[in-house]
N, C-alpha and C positions, 0 to 999 in steps of 0.2 A: 291460235284456237284454242275453243275449248272443249277439252279432252274429256272431263267428268262433271257431272254436276248433283249434287245432293240436295234435296228440298227435305224439310220438314215443316208440315203446319199451315202450307200454302192453301187455302180454299180445302178441298177435298183431298190433298194429295198429303197423307197423313207421313208417309217415311219412302220416299222415290229414291233410288240411287242409277244412272244412266251413265253409261261410256257413250261418247258424241263421237260419230264419224267425222275424220277428216274433211269429209265431202258432205254429202246431203244423209239427211236423218228424216225420216218418215213416221210419225204418230197416228194412227188409226183408230178409230173406236165411236161409240156413240155420241149424240149430244149429250153432255152432261157428264161424260165418263172423267175428264179433267185434260182433256188435250191443250184447249187454250190456257188452262191454269198453269200447264209446264210451261209453256211459254211465258206465260206473264212472271213466272218465277225465275227464268234466264234474265228479262227484261228488267225486273228488279234487282239482280245481280249486277247489269252492266248499267243499269241508268239510276239505281237508289229509288226507284219509283214504279208504279203499277202504270200500263196503258190503260186500265178498266177504270179506275176508281183513284181519285185522290186519297180517300180515307183507310186508314192502315187498319181499324177494327176490320174494314171488309175484306180483307186480305185473308187476314187469319184465320185458322179454323177454330169452331166454336169452343172444341174441347181445350185451346191451346191458349197459353197467355202469351206468345210470342210466337213468329214464323221465321224460320232459317233458312237461306240458299248458300252453300258454300260449292266452288266450283275450282277447277283445276285447268289454268290456263298455260298454253305451249306457245313461244316464240322461238324458233331455231331450236338450239341444243337448252335454252332456258325453260325452266316450269315454275310456276309460283300458284301458291294459293289464293283466294280471293273469297270472300265471305260477307254478309251482310245478315243484319239480327232486327226486325222490329217489333215491337211492343204495340200492346192495345192503345197506349195513350200516346202514340206515335215516336216512343223513344226508339232511338236508332244506334247500332253499332256497327261498322263497317272497318274490314281488314284487308291488307295485301300484304301478301307474305310474312303474315303473321304481327304485322305491324299495325298499330291503330292508323288509321287516315282522319285528316282533319276537314276533308272536302269530298262530297259525292263526286265531284267533277275527276277524282284520279280513278274512282270505278270506270267512268265512261274512257277514258284513255286507255286504261289496261284492257277494256272490252267493247269496243264500238259496237253498239246495234242500231242496225237497219228494221225496222219492221215495217212489213207489209200486210196490213189488214184493212179490208175496204170498208168496216166498219167507221173507219175516222173521216167520212167525208165532208165533215166541217172544214177539213184542211183545203178543200176546194170552195164549199159553198159558205163556211161559216165566217168568223170575225177574224182581222188581221193578227191576232195575237198567235193564230196556231202557224200562219205561213212566215210569222217572223222567228219562231221558235225552229221551223224547219231550216231555212234561212242560216240563223245563229246556229245552231248544231251542227250544220257542215261546217261552217268556220270555225267552229270550237277545233274541230279534228283537222282541220286544213292550213290554217293561218297560225303560226304561234304568236302567242301572246294575246289574241284575240278576246281569250277569255278575262284578261286582265284589264282590256281595255274595255269591255262590255262591263264588267263591275264599276268600274270608275264612272264612267257614264252613269249608272244605274243609281251610284252614291250620291250622286250631285243630284240626280232629279229628286230623289227621297230628301234630302235636307234642304233645297229650295222647296219643294211642295210644301215642308214641315214649316219654313218661314214665312211663307206664304199664307198659311192656315191660322198662323198665331200672329198675323199682322204686322211680322217683323221684316220691314224691306232695305232697313241700314246696308246687310248685307249682301241683298239679291244681285247687285252688281258684278259682285265676287265670283257667286254660283253661277250666275249667265255666261262669266267667262269660262270659268271650267266647264259647263253645258256645250258652250258653242266649241271649245276645242277638242273634247273628248268626243260630241257629236259628230264632228264634219269628219274627223277618223274613222268613227265607227261605219259612217254611212259610206266611205270612201271602199271599205272592205265589202261592207254590203254590196253596193253596185258593181263592184267587180264579181263577186259571185254569183249574183243574179244573171249576170250577163253569160255567166259560163254555165247556169244552170238551164235558163234558156235556149241556147244552142244545143246543147244535149238533148233535152227533152225535145225539141222540135223533130231532131232524127229518130229517138228513140220512140216516142209516141206513135211515130208514123209506122214505124216497124212491128207495132203490135196490131195498128188498125187504121186503114186507111180513112176512117171516120174523124183521125186526129192528125190529119195531114199538116192542118194550119196553127198547129198549138203552140202558144208561147206564153211567157211570164214577163210582166212590166214592172218595174220596181217603183214604186213610189216612197220617196223618201221621210215624207210625215212632216214637209212644209213647204212655203212657196218655193216653186224651181227660180225664182227670180231673184230670190235672196238669198244671202248668207243665213246661216243659221243666226250668228249674233245678230245680225238685222230684224230677222223673225221673231227673236225674243223680246229686242228690244221695242218692236212695234206692237207685241201683244202684252206687255208690261201689264198697263192698266187690266186688261181682261184677265190674267192670270192672277192678279191680285184681288181682284173681284168674286173670280170663281175659287181659289184657293188650291188651284193645282197648274202645272204647266201645260199648255195645250198645245204646244207644236214641239216639233223634234222628232228623233230616230224613235223613241217608244210610241210614236203613231203612225210609223211607215208600214206600207202592205207590199204584199207581192201577188199582183193580180195574177190568176190564171186567164189565159186567153185562147179564143180561136177567132183569129184572124182581127177584126177590131171589136169583137163583142163579147162579153164576160163568160167564159166557160159555164158558169152554173146556170146562165139565162139560156143557153143553147141546145146542151148535150142533154142526153137522156140519161138517166140513173145508172144504165148499165156501163155507159160509155165513162160517166165521171167517176165510178169505180175504177175502170182501166187505166185512167188519165193519174188518179191518184197511185196506182201501183207504178206507173211509169215515172211518176215524181220521185217515189221513194227508191227505184231502180239507179235512178239518175244521182241522186244523192248519196248511194251505196259507191258508185263508179269514181265521184268525185273524191270520196274518203278512201276508196282503194288507192288512187294517183296518189294522193298525200305521204306516204311514209310505209313502213314496215307492218306495221300493227293492221291487219285488214279485218274488217266488219264480220259479225255474224248476221245473218240475214234469218228472221224469224217471219213464216210466211202460214197465215193463219186461215185454214179452209178457203183457199181460191178455187176448188170445184164447185163449192156451193155459191159463189158469187159470180163466177164468170164460166159462158160457157166452154167446151172441151178443146175447141178450136184458140180461144183465147188464153186459157187455161196454159196449153201447150206451148203458146207464143213467150207467156210469161217466164215460164220453167227455161225455155231455150234461152231467153235473155240471162236467168241466172247462171246458166251454163257450168263448167268445169272449172276448176281451182278456185271455188269458194265454198266457205262453210255454209250451209243452210239446215234449218230445222223447218219442217212442214208439218202440216196438220190435216186430216179430212176425216169424214165420218167413212167414206167407202176407200178402202185399201186400192181396190180398181182401178178408180180415177185418179190417183196420184200415179200409180205404176203407169198409167197409159200417158200423163201428161209428163212423166220425167223421163227423158231420154236421153239426158247428158253423161249419164254415168251409173255406177253402183248407187243403190239406194237401200240404207238400213234400215228396215222395219221394224216398228215397236208396236204393241198392242196395249190399249189404255183401256182400264174398266175398274171402276167405281175407285177412280184414285189410285190405280194401281197400272204402273208401267213396266211391262215384260217384253224380253227381244223375242218377236216373231221368227220362229225357225222354219 
C-alpha cells in the first residue's frame, strides 16, 4: 500500500504531504481546488506519466522548473521509498529505495495503479490503441515475462518498418520471421486475457446495471484469422513495401466492447458507457489483485459528478473492503453517502492545499 505521498510543483499543488489510509481516503473540495491534480500526482508516481496530458510542462506549476512526487510503499513488514521528478524539457529521474531505475516499468511493478475516471470515454468509443493498452497493462501485472515479449515484438516492428521506408528488403525475411514468432506468442497471451476479461465483465457489469446485462469483449488479433501471422506477413509483403510500414499483426489488434452482437458505442447512452468504462477498470483491478502479492491502488475521480447516486453506490460497493482507494468529489456528503464499505478518511482540498478533515 501507499502509506505516504509528498507532492511538490504538480499543477496548483505547491507542497502537499498526505498520510494515506490503508482503506479508503476521500478528498473533497471545489472544482479547481487540486483534487484531480493529487490523483494525477499519484498516477505519475506509479506510471511515470499523467493521465491528463502527454506534455510534462503542462503538469509542472508555472513557478517551478520541476515537479516531484515521493511516496512510501509498504508490502508486509517491508517499506521503501519511491520517487519521480520531471523537468519542463521532459527530463525525468526516478528512484526506488534510493536507487536510480532504468525503466518506468519498475515503478508500475512497485505501485500498480487502476484509474477509474469517466473522462476516458475513448477507451470504449475511440481508437483501438487505448483498448490494447488496457489489455497489455493487465498482462504486464499478470503474466511474468510479458513485457519482455511485448518489447521484442515492438522492436521487430520498428526495425522492419525502418527497412521498408528505406527500401531495404534484403533482410525482410528475417524480420518477418521474428515478427511472426513473437507476434503469435503475444497474441496467445492477449487472447487468453481477453477471454478472462470478457467473462468477468459480463458478470460485474450486470451487477452494476441491468442495462449492461449482455456486455462482453471480443478480441481481434490484427490479421486474417484464417492465416498464421507468417502467412499474413508474406501475403501482405508487397503492400507493406509500397506503404513503408507493416500493416498486419498484433500492433493492429483490437478489443471490441459489445452489447450482444452490437458495438457498445453504437447502442449505449453516454451514462451507460461511463458505467461500462468503470466496470472495465474494476475487472482489470480484480485480475491484477489475483496475480500476486502487490495489490493495486484504485484512483477514483469524482464519480458522484458522473453517475447517479444509485450507480455511484454500486461502484463503491464493488470496490468494497480490503482495497486501498483514493476518491475525489466536490461534495463530501455525496462521497459519504456512496461509500458504506468501511471507514473513510476525509481530506479537504482548497487552493492546492490538502488538510485532514477533523
